[in-house]
N, C-alpha and C positions, 0 to 999 in steps of 0.2 A: 160490369158497370163500374166505371171509375167513381171513386168517392170524391165528391166535390163539396168541400166544407162551406163554400160560398153560396151554394144553391140550397134553398129551403125546400125540403121534401115534405110531401103530405104524410101525416101520421096514419098508420094502419092499425087500428085498435084490435082488429080480428086476430092479429098475431100476438098472443099473450106469452109473457115469460114469468116463470116462478122460480124463486130460489128454493131448491129442495134441501140444500145443505150449505151452511156458511160457518167457517171456523177460523180461529186465529191461533197462530203458533209463533212463539218467540224462537228464532233460529240463532244459535250462538256460533257465528262464524268468527273470523278475526274481529269483526265488529257486530254487535247484535243487530238483527233485522227482524222485521215483523212480516210474517207471511199470512195472507188471507187466502184461504182455499174455499172453493165453492163447487156446487153442482147445480146446474140450471136446466130446467125443462122449458121447452118452447112448444106451444100448441097453436095450430092453425084452426081457428074457429070460424073462418070465412067460408064462402061458397066456392072459391076457386083455389087452385094451387098457387103457391108462392115459392120463390127461390131466394134463399138468404145468401147475400153476396159479401157482406162485410160487417165490421163492428166498430163501435166507438165507446171507449171507456173514459169516464171522468173520475179521476182519483185525487183525493185530497188527504193530507196528513194533519195531525193535530196542531202543527205549526202554521197551517194555512197554505202550504206549498201545493199547488195544483198541477196535475199532469194530465194531458189529454193524449190518448192513444187511439189512432185510427188505423185500421188494417183491413186488407182484403181477406175474404174467407171468414168462416166461423169455425175457428179452431181446425184449420187445415181441410175444410170442406165447404162446399156450396150446396147445402142440402135443399132438396125440393120437398116441400111439405104439402101433401094433398089435404083436402078438407078433413079435419079430425085427426090428422097425423101429429105425432110428437117427436121432437128431436131433443136429445139431451147431451150435455157436454160438461166436463169437469175441467178445472184449471186453478190458477193461483196467481197472485200478484204480490211482489215484495215492496215493503216500505222501510225507509230508514228511520222514520219516526212513527209513533203509534198512528194507525189509520183512523181517519175520522169519517170519510165519505167515499162510497163507490157507487157509480151508476153506469149502467150498460144500455146502449141503444143498438139496434141492428138495422142495417141497410138491406134492402132487397128489391125484388121485382115481382109484381103480380103476374098472373098467367097471361094477361093482355099486354104485358110489356111495360106497364106504368111503374116507375120507381116509387119507393116508399121508405119510411123510417118508422121504427116501432116507438111507442111511448117508452120512457125510461123505466128501467127496473133498478130501484135503489136497494142495494143489499143491506140487510139489517145487521150492521156491524156491532151495535150495542149487545145484541143477542150472542155474538161470537166471543165476547170477553168473559 
């Protein structure tokens, strides 16, 4: 399913995401950068299977710089979650300035072929500091 940012997809609340781990690390490269690392669990609480096809991150730093990242696949996979199934993944994002806000939404397709987007998961960055 191509991700069409101009098309409004219905939200599917039955696909729930939970941040199992969120951390912040100052990486001292030639210039200091901030790395937010995370582990996210995705649970299908619906009655039918769903396929996760892509993701959309909204990232904002303490200076108000906003970055939107849309990509196919959910960390190199298009997992199919049967009812009650859980899919977990880990990852990280780098910021040049202290991170202020991170939100994730997933795009997918229900077992009947209808596209959906999940409600946003806002990562608790204050807890990571």
